[in-house]
C-alpha positions in Angstrom: -71.6 270.9 56.8 -69.0 271.4 59.5 -68.4 275.0 58.7 -72.1 275.8 58.9 -72.3 274.3 62.4 -69.1 276.1 63.4 -70.6 279.4 62.2 -73.9 278.8 64.0 -72.1 277.8 67.3 -69.8 280.8 66.9 -72.8 283.1 66.5 -74.6 281.7 69.5 -71.4 282.0 71.7 -70.9 285.6 70.6 -74.5 286.4 71.3 -74.3 284.8 74.8 -71.1 286.7 75.6 -72.8 289.9 74.6 -75.8 289.1 76.8 -73.6 288.2 79.8 -71.7 291.5 79.5 -74.8 293.5 78.6 -73.0 295.0 75.6 -73.9 294.8 71.9 -71.3 293.3 69.7 -70.5 295.7 66.8 -71.6 294.3 63.5 -74.8 292.5 64.5 -75.0 288.8 63.5 -71.7 288.9 61.6 -70.0 290.5 64.6 -71.4 287.8 66.9 -70.1 285.0 64.6 -66.7 286.7 64.5 -66.6 287.3 68.2 -67.6 283.6 68.9 -65.0 282.1 66.5 -62.2 284.4 67.6 -63.3 283.9 71.2 -63.1 280.1 70.7 -59.6 280.5 69.4 -58.6 282.8 72.2 -60.2 280.7 74.9 -58.6 277.6 73.5 -55.1 279.2 73.7 -55.6 280.4 77.2 -57.6 277.6 78.8 -57.2 274.6 76.4 -60.1 272.5 75.2 -62.3 271.2 78.0 -66.0 270.8 78.5 -68.7 270.0 76.0 -67.8 270.3 72.3 -70.1 271.3 69.5 -68.8 271.7 65.9 -65.2 271.4 67.0 -65.7 274.3 69.5 -65.2 273.7 73.2 -68.1 275.7 74.6 -66.8 276.9 78.0 -63.4 278.2 76.9 -65.0 279.7 73.8 -67.5 281.6 75.9 -64.8 282.9 78.3 -62.6 283.8 75.3 -65.5 285.7 73.6 -66.2 287.6 76.9 -62.6 288.6 77.0 -62.6 289.6 73.4 -65.8 291.7 73.8 -64.3 293.5 76.8 -61.1 294.3 74.9 -63.1 295.6 71.9 -65.4 297.7 74.1 -62.3 299.3 75.9 -60.7 300.1 72.6 -63.8 301.6 71.1 -64.3 303.7 74.3 -60.7 304.9 74.1 -61.2 305.8 70.4 -64.3 307.8 71.2 -62.5 309.8 73.8 -59.6 310.6 71.5 
């Protein structure tokens, strides 16, 4: 049951990060889940675990990490299109 909650929270965080940036995450729902989970890991490394926690994911660092991840992916994809 814990993995299901983690996947749902990861998907919501990826979706929110995409909304905040005004960019679509490549891969749809699966991309949102991946961006949310990797963003949670990245945000935890950079900012630590603070704020409210749902499904073992600290929401605020995860959202910030997902935003950073989506920015990096969008820059890389833009550079690949130019090349």
